[in-house]
C-alpha positions as CSV (number, residue, x, y, z in Angstrom):
1,X,-33.0,68.9,-18.9
2,X,-36.9,69.2,-19.4
3,X,-36.7,69.5,-23.2
4,X,-35.1,66.7,-23.6
5,X,-38.0,64.3,-22.6
6,X,-40.1,65.0,-26.0
7,X,-36.5,63.0,-27.8
8,X,-37.3,60.4,-25.4
9,X,-40.7,59.7,-26.5
10,X,-40.6,60.3,-29.9
11,X,-38.2,57.5,-29.9
12,X,-41.0,55.7,-28.4
13,X,-39.5,55.1,-25.2
14,X,-41.0,52.4,-23.1
15,X,-42.5,52.5,-19.5
16,X,-40.9,51.9,-16.4
17,X,-40.4,48.0,-15.7
18,X,-40.8,46.7,-12.6
19,X,-37.8,44.5,-13.1
20,X,-35.4,46.9,-14.0
21,X,-32.7,48.2,-12.0
22,X,-33.5,51.5,-10.9
23,X,-29.9,53.4,-11.1
24,X,-26.7,51.4,-12.3
25,X,-23.8,53.7,-12.1
26,X,-19.9,53.4,-13.2
27,X,-17.7,55.5,-11.4
28,X,-13.9,55.8,-11.4
29,X,-13.1,56.7,-7.9
30,X,-14.2,56.7,-4.2
31,X,-14.7,59.9,-4.1
32,X,-17.1,60.6,-6.3
33,X,-19.1,57.2,-5.4
34,X,-19.3,58.4,-1.8
35,X,-20.6,62.1,-3.0
36,X,-23.5,60.2,-5.3
37,X,-24.3,57.4,-2.6
38,X,-24.9,60.6,0.2
39,X,-26.3,63.0,-2.8
40,X,-28.6,60.4,-4.0
41,X,-29.3,58.7,-0.5
42,X,-32.6,60.5,-0.5
43,X,-33.9,60.0,-4.1
44,X,-32.8,56.2,-4.5
45,X,-33.9,54.4,-1.0
46,X,-33.1,51.3,-2.8
47,X,-31.9,50.4,-6.1
48,X,-28.9,52.4,-6.6
49,X,-26.1,50.0,-7.5
50,X,-22.6,51.8,-7.9
51,X,-19.9,50.0,-9.4
52,X,-15.8,50.6,-10.3
53,X,-14.9,51.5,-13.5
54,X,-15.6,54.5,-16.8
55,X,-17.6,54.4,-19.7
56,X,-15.5,51.8,-21.1
57,X,-16.2,49.0,-18.4
58,X,-20.0,50.6,-18.9
59,X,-19.3,49.4,-22.7
60,X,-18.3,45.9,-21.7
61,X,-21.3,45.3,-18.7
62,X,-24.1,46.8,-20.7
63,X,-23.3,44.3,-23.8
64,X,-24.2,41.6,-21.1
65,X,-26.7,42.9,-18.3
66,X,-30.2,44.6,-18.6
67,X,-30.4,48.3,-19.2
68,X,-31.4,50.2,-15.9
69,X,-33.6,52.9,-16.0
70,X,-31.1,55.1,-15.2
71,X,-27.5,54.9,-16.0
72,X,-24.6,57.2,-14.5
73,X,-21.6,57.0,-16.5
74,X,-18.1,58.0,-15.4
75,X,-16.1,59.4,-18.6
76,X,-13.3,61.0,-16.5
77,X,-9.8,59.9,-18.2
78,X,-11.1,58.9,-21.8
79,X,-9.5,60.3,-25.0
80,X,-12.4,60.2,-27.0
81,X,-15.8,60.3,-24.6
82,X,-18.0,61.2,-27.4
83,X,-17.1,58.2,-29.7
84,X,-17.6,55.9,-26.0
85,X,-20.9,57.4,-25.1
86,X,-21.7,57.1,-28.9
87,X,-21.0,53.2,-28.7
88,X,-22.5,52.9,-25.6
89,X,-25.6,54.0,-26.8
90,X,-26.2,51.1,-29.1
91,X,-26.3,49.1,-26.4
92,X,-29.0,50.5,-24.3
93,X,-32.9,50.1,-24.7
94,X,-34.4,53.1,-25.7
95,X,-35.7,55.5,-22.9
96,X,-32.8,55.0,-20.6
97,X,-32.3,58.2,-18.7
98,X,-28.4,58.7,-19.1
99,X,-26.3,61.1,-16.6
100,X,-23.1,61.6,-17.1
101,X,-20.1,62.8,-15.1
102,X,-16.5,63.6,-15.9
103,X,-13.5,65.8,-15.8
104,X,-14.2,68.0,-18.9
105,X,-15.6,71.5,-17.5
106,X,-16.7,73.1,-20.7
107,X,-19.5,74.9,-21.8
108,X,-19.2,73.7,-25.5
109,X,-19.4,69.8,-24.4
110,X,-21.8,70.1,-22.0
111,X,-24.0,71.7,-24.6
112,X,-22.9,69.0,-27.0
113,X,-24.2,65.9,-25.3
114,X,-27.2,67.2,-23.4
115,X,-28.6,69.3,-26.6
116,X,-27.1,67.0,-29.2
117,X,-26.6,63.3,-28.0
118,X,-29.4,63.1,-25.9
119,X,-27.7,62.9,-22.4
120,X,-29.7,64.4,-19.5
121,X,-27.4,65.8,-17.6
122,X,-23.8,66.0,-16.9
123,X,-21.5,67.3,-14.0
124,X,-18.0,67.9,-14.3
125,X,-15.4,67.1,-11.5
126,X,-15.3,67.7,-8.3
127,X,-19.0,66.3,-7.2
128,X,-20.6,67.8,-4.7
129,X,-24.2,66.8,-2.6
130,X,-26.1,69.8,-3.6
131,X,-24.7,69.7,-7.5
132,X,-26.0,65.9,-7.4
133,X,-29.2,66.8,-5.5
134,X,-30.3,70.1,-7.8
135,X,-29.5,67.9,-11.1
136,X,-29.6,64.7,-10.7
137,X,-32.0,63.8,-8.0
138,X,-35.1,65.5,-9.9
139,X,-34.2,63.5,-13.2
140,X,-33.9,60.6,-11.4
141,X,-37.4,60.9,-9.4
142,X,-39.2,62.6,-11.9
143,X,-40.1,64.9,-9.4
144,X,-39.4,68.4,-11.0
145,X,-39.1,71.6,-9.0
146,X,-41.1,74.4,-10.1
147,X,-40.0,77.1,-12.3
148,X,-40.0,79.7,-9.3
149,X,-37.3,77.9,-7.6
150,X,-35.1,78.0,-10.4
151,X,-34.8,81.4,-11.7
152,X,-33.2,83.9,-9.5
153,X,-30.8,83.5,-7.0
154,X,-30.3,80.8,-4.6
155,X,-31.4,81.5,-0.9
156,X,-28.8,79.8,1.8
157,X,-30.1,79.7,5.4
158,X,-27.7,79.3,8.1
159,X,-29.1,77.9,11.3
160,X,-27.2,77.0,14.9
161,X,-27.9,73.7,16.5
162,X,-28.2,75.9,19.8
163,X,-26.9,79.3,21.1
164,X,-23.3,79.9,20.9
165,X,-21.9,77.5,18.2
166,X,-21.3,80.3,15.9
167,X,-23.8,80.1,13.3
168,X,-23.8,84.2,12.6
169,X,-20.1,83.8,12.2
170,X,-20.3,80.9,10.0
171,X,-23.3,83.0,7.5
172,X,-21.1,86.5,7.8
173,X,-18.3,84.9,6.5
174,X,-20.1,82.7,3.7
175,X,-21.8,86.1,2.7
176,X,-18.0,87.7,2.6
177,X,-16.6,84.9,0.6
178,X,-19.1,84.9,-2.2
179,X,-19.7,88.7,-2.3
180,X,-16.2,90.0,-1.7
181,X,-13.8,87.4,-2.5
182,X,-15.8,85.3,-5.0
183,X,-17.3,88.4,-6.6
184,X,-20.9,87.6,-6.8
185,X,-24.1,89.7,-5.8
186,X,-25.1,88.5,-2.1
187,X,-27.2,89.6,0.3
188,X,-26.7,88.6,4.0
189,X,-30.0,88.8,5.6
190,X,-30.3,88.8,9.6
191,X,-33.2,87.2,10.9
192,X,-32.7,88.5,14.5
193,X,-33.7,92.0,14.4
194,X,-33.6,92.4,18.0
195,X,-30.2,90.9,18.7
196,X,-28.1,89.8,15.3
197,X,-24.5,90.8,15.6
198,X,-24.1,89.6,11.5
199,X,-24.3,93.5,10.5
200,X,-21.3,94.5,13.3
201,X,-19.5,91.4,12.2
202,X,-19.1,92.7,8.6
203,X,-18.7,96.2,9.7
204,X,-22.5,97.1,7.8
205,X,-24.9,99.5,9.4
206,X,-28.5,98.6,10.0
207,X,-31.7,100.3,9.0
208,X,-35.6,100.1,8.8
209,X,-35.9,98.4,6.0
210,X,-36.1,94.8,7.0
211,X,-38.5,95.1,9.8
212,X,-40.8,97.5,7.3
213,X,-40.7,94.7,4.7
214,X,-41.7,92.1,7.5
215,X,-44.6,94.0,8.9
216,X,-46.0,95.6,5.7
217,X,-45.1,93.3,3.0
218,X,-46.9,95.2,0.4
219,X,-44.7,97.5,-0.2
220,X,-41.9,95.5,-0.8
221,X,-40.6,95.6,-4.7
222,X,-37.3,96.1,-6.1
223,X,-37.3,100.2,-5.4
224,X,-37.7,99.6,-1.7
225,X,-35.2,96.9,-1.9
226,X,-32.7,99.0,-3.3
227,X,-32.8,101.4,-0.4
228,X,-33.4,99.0,2.7
229,X,-30.6,97.0,1.3
230,X,-27.1,98.4,2.5
231,X,-23.7,97.9,0.9
232,X,-20.4,96.8,2.7
233,X,-18.6,96.6,-0.6
234,X,-19.5,96.7,-4.7
235,X,-21.1,93.1,-4.4
236,X,-21.8,92.8,-0.7
237,X,-25.3,93.9,0.9
238,X,-26.8,94.0,4.5
239,X,-30.4,93.8,5.7
240,X,-30.5,93.9,9.5
241,X,-32.0,95.9,12.0
242,X,-31.0,96.8,15.8
243,X,-35.1,97.0,17.1
244,X,-35.5,98.5,20.7
245,X,-36.1,95.2,23.0
246,X,-39.7,96.6,24.1
247,X,-40.8,96.7,20.5
248,X,-41.8,93.0,19.1
249,X,-42.1,92.5,15.6
250,X,-45.5,92.3,14.1
251,X,-44.5,89.7,11.5
252,X,-47.1,89.4,8.8
253,X,-47.2,85.4,8.0
254,X,-45.9,85.2,4.2
255,X,-43.9,88.5,4.2
256,X,-40.6,86.4,4.1
257,X,-41.5,84.8,1.0
258,X,-42.4,88.1,-0.6
259,X,-38.8,89.2,0.7
260,X,-37.2,86.3,-0.9
261,X,-38.7,86.7,-3.9
262,X,-37.6,90.4,-4.7
263,X,-34.1,89.3,-3.1
264,X,-33.7,86.6,-5.8
265,X,-34.2,89.2,-8.8
266,X,-31.6,91.0,-7.6
267,X,-28.6,88.8,-6.0
268,X,-26.8,85.6,-6.5
269,X,-26.9,84.4,-3.6
270,X,-29.1,85.5,-0.6
271,X,-27.5,84.5,3.0
272,X,-30.0,84.1,6.1
273,X,-28.9,84.1,9.2
274,X,-32.0,82.5,10.6
275,X,-32.5,81.3,14.7
276,X,-33.7,77.7,15.6
277,X,-36.1,79.4,18.1
278,X,-39.8,78.2,16.4
279,X,-41.2,81.8,15.5
280,X,-43.2,82.2,12.0
281,X,-40.5,84.3,10.8
282,X,-38.0,81.7,11.4
283,X,-40.1,78.5,9.4
284,X,-40.7,81.0,7.1
285,X,-37.0,81.9,5.8
286,X,-36.0,78.2,6.5
287,X,-39.4,76.5,4.5
288,X,-37.8,78.9,1.3
289,X,-34.5,78.5,1.1
290,X,-32.5,76.0,-1.5
291,X,-30.1,74.5,1.3
292,X,-30.2,74.5,5.0
293,X,-27.2,74.8,6.9
294,X,-26.8,73.5,10.2
295,X,-23.8,74.8,12.3
296,X,-23.2,72.6,15.5
297,X,-20.5,71.8,17.9
298,X,-18.7,69.1,19.3
299,X,-20.9,68.6,22.2
300,X,-23.8,66.3,23.3
301,X,-26.3,68.8,23.5
302,X,-25.8,70.2,19.9
303,X,-25.8,66.5,18.8
304,X,-29.6,66.2,20.2
305,X,-30.8,69.4,19.0
306,X,-28.7,68.8,15.2
307,X,-31.0,65.5,15.2
308,X,-34.1,67.8,15.5
309,X,-33.1,69.9,12.6
310,X,-32.5,67.0,10.2
311,X,-36.1,65.6,11.2
312,X,-37.5,69.1,9.9
313,X,-39.3,68.4,6.5
314,X,-37.6,69.7,3.5
315,X,-39.3,72.9,1.9
316,X,-40.6,73.0,-1.9
317,X,-37.3,74.0,-3.3
318,X,-34.7,71.7,-1.2
319,X,-34.1,68.9,-3.0
320,X,-31.8,67.2,-0.3
321,X,-31.3,67.0,3.3
322,X,-29.5,69.9,5.4
323,X,-25.7,70.3,5.1
324,X,-24.1,69.5,8.3
325,X,-21.1,71.8,9.1
326,X,-18.9,71.0,12.7
327,X,-17.6,74.2,13.9
328,X,-14.4,74.1,16.3
329,X,-13.4,70.6,16.0
330,X,-10.7,69.3,18.2
331,X,-11.8,71.9,21.0
332,X,-10.4,70.3,24.4
333,X,-13.1,68.1,25.9
334,X,-15.4,68.1,22.7
335,X,-16.8,65.0,20.6
336,X,-14.8,63.1,17.8
337,X,-16.2,63.6,14.4
338,X,-16.6,60.1,14.3
339,X,-18.3,59.8,17.5
340,X,-20.5,62.4,15.9
341,X,-21.6,60.9,12.9
342,X,-22.4,57.9,14.6
343,X,-24.8,59.4,16.9
344,X,-26.3,61.3,13.7
345,X,-26.2,58.5,11.8
346,X,-25.1,61.1,9.2
347,X,-22.1,61.9,7.2
348,X,-20.8,65.8,8.6
349,X,-20.4,67.5,4.8
350,X,-17.9,70.9,6.0
351,X,-15.7,70.9,9.3
352,X,-13.9,74.0,10.8
353,X,-11.1,73.4,13.3
354,X,-11.2,75.3,16.9
355,X,-9.5,78.7,16.0
356,X,-10.4,80.7,19.2
357,X,-7.4,82.7,18.7
358,X,-8.5,84.0,15.3
359,X,-11.9,84.3,16.3
360,X,-12.0,86.1,19.1
361,X,-9.5,88.8,16.9
362,X,-12.5,88.7,14.6
363,X,-15.1,89.3,16.4
364,X,-13.4,91.9,18.6
365,X,-12.6,94.2,15.5
366,X,-15.4,93.1,13.3
367,X,-13.1,91.7,10.5
368,X,-14.3,88.6,8.8
369,X,-12.0,86.0,9.3
370,X,-12.2,84.5,6.3
371,X,-10.5,87.2,4.9
372,X,-6.8,85.4,6.3
373,X,-6.0,82.4,4.3
374,X,-6.0,79.2,6.4
375,X,-8.2,76.3,8.1
376,X,-11.1,78.7,8.5
377,X,-11.3,80.3,5.2
378,X,-10.8,76.8,3.8
379,X,-14.0,75.8,5.7
380,X,-15.6,78.6,4.5
381,X,-14.7,77.7,0.8
382,X,-15.8,74.0,1.4
383,X,-19.4,75.4,2.6
384,X,-19.6,77.3,-0.5
385,X,-19.1,74.5,-3.0
386,X,-21.8,72.7,-0.8
387,X,-24.4,75.0,-1.0
388,X,-24.5,76.0,-4.8
389,X,-21.0,78.2,-5.6
390,X,-19.2,77.5,-9.0
391,X,-16.5,79.4,-10.4
392,X,-17.6,78.0,-13.8
393,X,-20.0,79.7,-16.1
394,X,-23.4,78.7,-16.0
395,X,-24.5,78.0,-19.8
396,X,-27.4,75.6,-19.5
397,X,-29.7,77.8,-21.1
398,X,-27.8,77.8,-24.6
399,X,-29.6,76.4,-27.0
400,X,-28.8,72.6,-29.0
401,X,-26.7,72.4,-32.0
402,X,-28.8,72.1,-35.3
403,X,-26.3,69.6,-36.2
404,X,-26.6,66.5,-34.3
405,X,-29.6,64.4,-33.5
406,X,-29.9,63.0,-30.4
407,X,-28.6,59.4,-29.8
408,X,-31.0,58.3,-26.7
């Protein structure tokens, strides 16, 4: 919350002190603790101290402890959270960056504590890595993401660790879930103009618009995209081509970014199916996404290539490491989750079990598997939450109450 900084300065906030703990958190349960550790791992390499307890525990502790640079408080279960936060403010030094998590999902409460009480940010449970990375990490590191990344729709790139792991299936079903089931304005972009099968999966038409956008970016504007993105339903659109194999793409560097910028004005979510092959268009699409999703299967070769993809540097809009999705878990002869996580030295964030009958039928008839309730749909739902989907209204631009002064 950038507009909180003047409040802190007006109260004479001191500069950073070398003897302070960087981040001290009081969290009520292990699930939230695990998400914080995972989501803040890239932002706070050291100096993260998480203790079990709620806001009342924090009040008792801060009466004895030195104030950290960042204090994360869990208000879950407290029947008077505003009073407790007010009491806590009397015990901490001016300038501490206070972040709060809790079980209250209410816009007015969010507005009150962030605009009126000086709390820098609040996230309601259940927490996700994406929410922690997007809302907490910049406040901890003081590295702000540019306004061009914040304004507009959210861009999610889905990449298979290698061919045949099901990345296009995952990307297409994620787009269907967001656009049809959750009714968010969504566009699915198929980066493979020659052999892509995403449009086929969604029962959509293909057209020349995507190729024209990538070869002649000067033509790309809102009117052009209204004609190029073909509708599947009222809120789901597809941008895909079926070009002749003998006609290579004459890609203009920077065209993908121009395309993304225009699409973000129109759509809440831009889902791109991006190949792992080292081509400039793929590099640009990965670079200008808010979150990268790596799809792997339980094989040794997939583990090797996932490690290579994880090693790619983050783009300017990415605040955390890629989301790792393990597809076809439990396939006969496949590696276990523990074996894979030990090899990656990283957590698997989303798991979809091996469902050969359901997936074969979906591919054969062109019906997205996410339409049916079950394990696959649950996996796609988990993925949607990981990459930024929330059913709650985002009202962070609301004006602060005029009758309450900040306490931090």
